[in-house]
N, C-alpha and C positions, 0 to 999 in steps of 0.2 A: 489143363494148362497146356498151351501150345509151346513149342520149342522156341528158344530165344534167338535173336539175331546172331549172338556169339556162337550158339550151337550150330546154327545153319552154316556159318562160315567155317567152323572146325570141320564139319563133315565134308563140305565141298573141297576144302583145302587138302584134307587127308587123301581124298579120292582124286585130286588133281583134275576135277571137273569131268571125270570119266566113270562110266558104269563099272561097278566092282566085278561084274561077271564077264561082260564082253569087252570092257575097256575102251568102248567107243566114247569119244568126246560128245557129251550130251547137249550140244549146241549145233544147230544147222547154220550154214552161212547166211548172212543178210543179203539183201538185194539193194538196188538203187532206191527203192521206195519203201522197203520194209526192214524192220530190225530182225536180227537172228531169232530163230524159234528155239525155245528151251524145251527139251523133252526128257530132262532128268528129274527124278522124283526121290524124295527122302523116304526110305522104307523102314518100318519098324521091324526089328528082329523078333522081339516079343511084342505081340499086338497090344495096342492101348485099350481096346474094348474086350470085354470078357468073352464075347463070341468070336473074336478074330483068330486068325491063324497063329499057332504057337502061343496062345494067351496063357497067362498065369506064371507063377514062379519067380516074379520080379517085383521088387519094392515099387509101388506106384510112383514114388518120387523120382525113380530112375527111368521111367518109361519114355520120357522125352529127352533123355540125356544123349550126348553124342556117342556114348558107348553102345547104346541100343539102336542107333540109326546107321544106315548105310546108303550110299548113293547108287541108284540103279536107273537104267533107261526105263521108259514106260513099258516096253515089251517084257523085260525081265522082272519088273516089279509085279506085273500081273501074274507071270509064271510062278514067282516065289509065293504069292498069296494063294494061287490056285492049287499048288502042289506042296502043302505043308509037311506031308509025310516024307517027301524026298528032301526038301529044304528045311531041315531041322534047325533048332537054335544053334547047336554045335557046328553044323555045316556052314551056316551063314557067318558065324564068327570066324571060322577058318577061311572062308572066301574073302572076308574083309581083311584079315591079316595078310593073306597072300597078295592081295591087291596093294596093300600098303608097302610090302616088300618090293613089288614090281615097280611102284611109283618111285621109290627111293633109288632103284637101280637104273633109272633112265638117264639119258644124256644130261650132264650138268648144265648144258646150255638152256635146258627147259626151266623157265622161271617158276617160282612158287605161285600157286593160284591164290589170289586175294581180291578183296573188294576195295575200291577207292571211290570217293565222291566224283561225280562227273562235273568237271569244271565248266562245261557249257550250260549246266542247269544248277545254279546255286540252290541250296535247301531253302524252302520258304521260311519266313520269319514268324508267320502266324498260321494258325489252323483255320481251315474252312469249316464253319459250323454246319453239320449235317442234320437236316431235319426230316429226311425221308430216304427210303431205299433207292429211289430213282437217282438221287445224287451219288450214293455210294456205289451202286452196282457197276457203272463204267470204270471206276477206279479199281474195283475187285477184278474185273475182266482184264485190265491192263497190267496188273502186278504179277511178279513171279515170286515175291516174298512179302511177308508182313512183319511189322513190329508194333508195339503198343506200350502205352503207359496208363496205369489205372491208379486211382487214389488209394492211400493207406488208411487204416483205421476206420473202416466203414462197416455198416451192418452186414452180417453174414448173407442175408437174403439179397442185398444189393450186389455183393461180390459174386454170388452165384449167378445172378442175372448177367453181370458183365462178362464172366468167364464163358457162359453159354453163347453170348453174342459174339465174342471174339473167336470162339471155336467155330461158329457158323461162318464167320467171315473167312477163316482159313479153309474150311471145307469147301465153300463155294469157289475160293481161289483155286483150289486143286482141280475142280471139275468144270470150271468156267468154259474151257475150250470145247467141252462135250455138250454144252447146252446150246443147241442150235435154233430151236423154235422160239418164236416170240412169246408163246405161253410159258415155256420153261424159264425164260429170262425174266418175264413179268412176275412169275411166282417167286423167283429168287429175290427180286427187288422188294416184293411185298413182305417176304419173311424177314429180311433185314430191317425193313421199316417198322415192323411190329416191335422189335427189340428197341429201336431208337425211340419209339413212342413211349414204351414202358419206362425207359431210362429218363425221358423228359418228364414224365409224370412223377418220378421220384426226385426230380430237380437235379438231373445230371445232363450235361452237354456232351455230345459226341462230336469231336473235331477230327479232321483228317487232312493229309496232304500226300502227294506223291514225291518220294525221294528218289532222285536219279543217281544210281551207282553204276560203276563199270566193273565187270569181271575181267581181271587181267591175269597174265601168267600162263603156264602150261606150254604146249608146243606152239600155240598161235601167237604171233607177234602183235596182232591187233586186239583191241579191247572189245568186249561185248556189252551192250546195254543190259542193265539189271534193274528195272523199276521196282521199287519197294513201296508198299502202302503203309504209311505210318498213321496209327489211330491213337487218340488220347481221349479218355473219359474224365471229365472234370466236374466237381460239385459246382452247382450254379452260383452258390454264395462265395466262391473263390475265383470265379472266372473273370478275366479282364476282357470285356467285349469291345471289339473294334468294328468300325463301319468299313465299307468297301475301299475307302481311301486310306485305311490304317489309322484313322482318328479314333481316339478312345471314346466310347459311349459311356463308360463308367463301370464301377463295381458296386454301385449302391443297390440296395434291395429293390428299389423301384425299377432300375434299369434291367436288373437280372430277371425280375418277375415279368417285365414286358417281353423280354427275349424268350423266356420259357413259354409264355402265353402265345407268342407268335409261332413258335415251333409246333405247339399243340394245335393251334388253329389251322395252320397250313397243312398239317397232317390230316386233320379232320376233313378239310376241303378236298384233299387228294382222294381220300376214301369215298367221300360223297360223290365226287365226279366220276369215279370208277363204277359206282353202283347206279348212278343216274346220269348217264352221258347226255350232254346237250341241254340239261335242265339247270335253271338257276338254283343256287344254294340258299334256302331261307335261313337267316341267322337264328330264328327262333328254335330251330332244330339243334343248334349248337348250344344255346343257353337253355338246356332242358329243365333247369330248376328255377326258371324265372329270370327276369332282367337283373343285371348287376346293379349295385348301389354303392354310394359313397366313394371310397378310394378305388374300389374295384371298377366302378363305372368310369372313372377318369382314366384308369390304366387301359381298359378295353377301348375307350374312345380314342386315345392316342395310338393304340395298336392298330386299329382299323384304318385310321387316317394314314398310318405309315405303310399300309399294304400297297399303296400306289407304287412304291419302289419295287414291289414284286410283280409289276405288270397287271395289277388288278384295279378295278374301279368299283366303288360301292354305289348302288342305286337306292334311293330312299323314296318312300311314299309319305314319310313323316320325318321331322327333324331328329327324332330319337333313334339312335343307331340300333337299339335293341328291338325296334318295332318288328312284329311278326311278319310284316310285309316287305322288309328289306331284303334285297337280293344282291348277289355277286355277279359280275360279268367281266369280260376281258376288255382291254383297251380298244377303243375305236368301234366297238360293236356292242350295243345294248341288247342283252338277252333277258327280256322280261315279258310276261304275258299280261301286264297291267296296262291300263290306259291313262292312269292318273299320276304318272311320274312327275314329281315337282322339283326334284333336286338330284344332281349328279356330283359326287365328290371325286 
């Protein structure tokens, strides 16, 4: 379980936005074109993982509590983890207490550190449905904190999958600045996408938006941007689906099933395009168990017609969309090796 937004705020506020060891404000000044850079990190006093520094001896439910966390600059965070024999649990608790005393002794003109909503960026009223890792990865890169909502009273295996996914989002958020190569970033997006696909197969939607906060207080008079990634995982049968204009698509089983199918289809299409760059995507490979029939046929027919809104065109060699010769292409450019194309939707 990751630490909550409340825990995050407690640790930052108690430390006044400064490293508990060197007491440097862990924000660099912004520029005319860029926001300030955050180089502060929440460090565990007792490690979360069994093989981590100073692991063991603490109730697992307390590992992500504010009592077991301290704010450090990235330099001292690495030193603390690399030198566990010197930075013992007792020593780190003493450092944290000494820093709190130092913060309290500072000039009373220094305002308390706190987070407030950025009035220039109102919080979105609806979530963006995330159907692959490429959508989510830029948001992970841009955030400095995460928050989440997961459903209650769900099967244990579903909850485990959600917790693994959210832990992965947090972990990638922590190291995003260190992933410089295209391959590393692509692998990160794929790893996130795998979990999104597994959740879609279990009929859960992943929704997200960026929440713009401001870090205020401390010695600085100006506020600093603090983008937070908010993620919600919702059961498909309870989700209220909206189109791009905010108009309700509905909560009926049919509408939900079509949206789940769309996410699964687009995810399959992305994977197929990665493995077969530049090649058309035969729909027969998606329907591996034969063509759909009855209600399922109508659902998939509506789905594929609606893919035009995703910038896709379907090319047919027959009027049946399940034909093994049907292919996908992008707008304005037919990508097909056949000569008998009779219809384009």
